[in-house]
C-alpha atoms as one frame of an Amber mdcrd trajectory, in Angstrom:
protein
   0.028   0.167  -0.027   1.229   3.491   0.326   0.849   6.258  -2.166   3.763
   6.556  -4.196   6.376   5.631  -0.980   3.718   8.116   1.438   1.665   6.424
   4.532  -2.079   7.571   4.332  -4.493   7.693   7.009  -8.217   7.989   5.882
 -10.503   9.404   8.653 -14.459   8.906   8.967 -16.008  11.568  11.554 -18.954
  10.626  12.648 -20.513  12.069  16.150 -23.591  10.562  17.727 -25.213  14.061
  18.072 -27.216  16.029  15.538 -30.093  18.503  15.990 -31.165  18.935  11.868
 -31.648  15.214  11.509 -31.256  12.497  15.001 -28.505   9.935  14.399 -27.422
  11.315  10.862 -24.271   9.225  10.563 -26.822   6.278  10.727 -29.153   7.779
   8.092 -29.590   5.403   4.502 -28.932   7.038   1.144 -29.153   4.386  -1.111
 -29.375   1.083   1.245 -26.141   2.244   2.792 -25.738   4.169   5.797 -23.721
   7.506   5.462 -21.351   5.835   7.632 -21.275   2.708   5.182 -21.089   4.960
   2.206 -18.079   6.565   3.423 -16.436   2.986   4.657 -17.369   1.620   0.993
 -15.125   4.511  -0.332 -11.922   3.738   1.662 -12.396   0.368   1.099 -12.093
   0.874  -3.145  -8.732   2.760  -2.451  -5.850   0.437  -2.142  -3.055   2.695
  -1.577  -4.902   3.739   1.922  -2.665   1.996   4.844  -5.363   2.687   7.534
  -9.096   3.662   7.730 -10.641   4.460  10.966 -13.750   6.102  12.407 -13.788
   8.477  15.266 -16.985   8.242  17.147 -18.292   9.050  20.573 -20.892   6.702
  20.123 -21.165   2.999  20.456 -23.568   2.094  17.875 -21.912   4.688  14.919
 -18.743   2.281  15.784 -20.376  -0.846  15.626 -21.784   0.206  11.894 -18.359
   1.604  11.379 -16.397  -1.859  11.982 -19.603  -3.505   9.916 -18.413  -2.143
   6.974 -14.973  -2.301   6.835 -13.620   1.003   9.118 -10.999   0.324  12.213
 -12.675   2.018  15.671  -9.477   1.988  17.174 -10.371   4.475  19.914 -13.468
   6.332  20.849 -13.608  10.407  20.353 -13.479  12.225  23.667 -16.632  14.508
  24.379 -14.962  17.812  24.231 -14.369  16.907  20.315 -18.181  15.574  19.820
 -20.028  18.889  20.496 -21.694  21.133  17.763 -18.838  23.797  17.938 -16.011
  21.099  18.501 -13.432  21.976  15.460 -12.695  19.703  12.108  -8.859  20.286
  13.047  -8.624  19.350  16.006 -10.944  16.674  15.383  -8.461  15.276  12.671
  -5.414  15.973  14.819  -6.706  14.031  17.664  -7.676  10.511  15.486  -3.725
  11.083  13.471  -1.891  11.053  16.736  -3.939   8.381  18.097  -3.958   6.120
  14.824  -0.036   6.632  15.022  -0.062   5.386  18.478  -2.703   2.200  17.807
  -0.591   1.438  15.194   2.476   2.433  16.431   3.626   3.944  13.289   3.884
   7.528  11.754   1.273   8.514   8.728   2.548  11.422   6.481  -0.847  12.223
   4.797  -4.571  11.698   5.213  -8.006  12.047   4.001 -10.842  13.121   5.697
 -14.154  11.456   4.638 -17.670  13.276   5.959 -20.460  10.664   5.983 -22.594
  14.249   5.417 -21.051  14.222   2.086 -22.381  10.645   0.846 -21.743  10.487
  -2.901 -18.164  11.183  -2.951 -16.332   8.625  -5.499 -12.445   6.958  -5.131
 -11.773   9.104  -7.990 -12.876  12.250  -6.012 -10.883  11.031  -3.387  -7.951
   9.807  -5.637  -8.013  13.578  -7.192  -7.509  15.501  -4.437  -4.250  13.296
  -2.904  -2.971  13.569  -6.553  -3.411  17.338  -6.611  -2.164  18.032  -2.949
   1.217  15.531  -3.309   2.036  16.027  -7.218   1.350  19.652  -6.961   3.335
  20.245  -3.495   0.914  21.644  -1.760   0.419  21.137   2.335  -3.681  20.423
   1.452  -6.086  20.049  -1.690  -9.865  20.330  -1.104 -12.750  19.540  -3.329
 -14.445  22.132  -4.624 -18.002  23.351  -6.200 -18.944  26.217  -8.280 -20.921
  28.387  -6.439 -24.360  29.560  -8.499 -24.457  32.545 -10.465 -27.442  33.646
  -7.879 -25.574  33.038  -4.627 -22.566  35.261  -5.618 -21.692  38.621  -4.036
 -22.385  40.240  -6.969 -26.357  39.118  -6.385 -26.180  39.255  -3.022 -28.865
  41.694  -1.148 -28.681  42.995   2.114 -32.218  44.284   3.587 -32.544  47.255
   6.053 -34.874  48.159   9.216 -37.616  49.451   6.865 -37.442  46.189   4.414
 -35.572  48.158   1.728 -33.234  45.550  -0.330 -29.670  46.990  -1.253 -26.845
  45.169  -3.520 -24.310  43.710  -1.432 -21.819  44.983  -3.521 -21.232  48.410
  -4.719 -21.157  47.209  -8.396 -23.984  44.799  -7.881 -26.898  46.494 -10.130
 -24.509  46.126 -12.856 -24.452  42.581 -13.026 -28.297  41.327 -14.308 -26.639
  37.921 -15.865 -24.141  35.535 -14.572 -21.672  35.944 -18.077 -20.992  39.140
 -16.083 -19.683  37.518 -12.602 -16.604  35.952 -12.275 -16.539  32.283 -10.931
 -16.488  31.715  -7.044 -16.193  28.086  -5.320 -17.366  26.676  -2.206 -15.625
  23.489  -0.133 -18.111  20.790  -1.002 -17.103  18.068   1.919 -16.566  15.215
  -0.482 -12.851  14.898   0.411  -9.808  17.071   1.837  -6.001  15.773   2.338
  -3.537  17.402   4.048  -0.129  16.822   5.362   1.151  16.109   8.875   2.471
  19.005   9.107  -0.665  20.983   8.037  -2.982  19.083  10.603  -0.690  17.727
  13.426   1.908  20.529  13.691  -0.092  23.924  12.612  -4.074  22.951  13.119
  -4.839  23.903  10.067  -7.255  22.103   6.860  -7.354  24.465   4.728  -4.721
  26.716   4.620  -2.660  28.956   2.301  -1.030  26.201   0.577  -4.367  24.229
  -0.527  -4.979  23.386  -3.786  -8.541  23.421  -5.166 -10.116  20.156  -6.352
 -13.358  20.971  -8.911 -16.458  18.491  -9.129 -19.004  19.116 -11.598 -22.487
  18.369 -11.281 -24.693  18.349  -7.791 -22.936  17.658  -4.546 -25.400  16.415
  -1.728 -24.744  17.882   1.835 -26.542  15.988   4.738 -27.842  19.291   7.064
 -31.693  18.461   6.755 -34.386  15.967   6.340 -35.011  17.062   2.469 -30.789
  16.794   2.057 -31.726  12.658   2.320 -34.321  13.155   0.100 -31.880  15.270
  -2.123 -29.228  12.473  -2.072 -31.404   9.555  -2.289 -32.860  11.165  -5.575
 -29.420  11.646  -6.491 -27.835   8.310  -5.440 -31.010   6.645  -7.822 -29.633
   8.169 -10.788 -25.962   6.893 -10.680 -24.268   8.213  -7.536 -21.698   5.952
  -6.321
């Protein structure tokens, strides 16, 4: 295994608490739980040296093990709250994995179950962009729809009147005049040990963007599960 001589750890984060969708990480899309879908992608990547699930929840841990993820430790309660940072959680999982496996991991990929329609190619392209480009991190991105760009965004004052967020907003009646914008879509993050363990960062100043075309489902509210199922029925991984 290894990626061109680099040891690689996959981390799947799945805490038990969730307000928008109770037990969200165990919700089912396309016949598989969100945790199982992340595990399925990890299993399709032969260059991974280890794939671990970081969770505070016994039922989620059992689901991860059932689908091939290692669960060599449980996440502490302080890293399982709504406000717990991804960088801190990733750092904890990285260091705990090194202690459990007795080896150092040079690179890692972060696979959030709440972006369930990723493909192995999404992950491989992200890692390749980071390593081949000599970057310290990489993340998958999607294009921001034209009506969500700064040129189209409005504010509303106390009297209920709307105003363009940008002074030049009135000039952009068609999307062709708006420059491209991108947002993180959650399919994959990749990082070096320096970025996460030493610098406690994820998307840092030396982070490559990997464009994913098409709609990407992110699970926050019940309607998102319906959208993800609709996409899965039409060929999602």
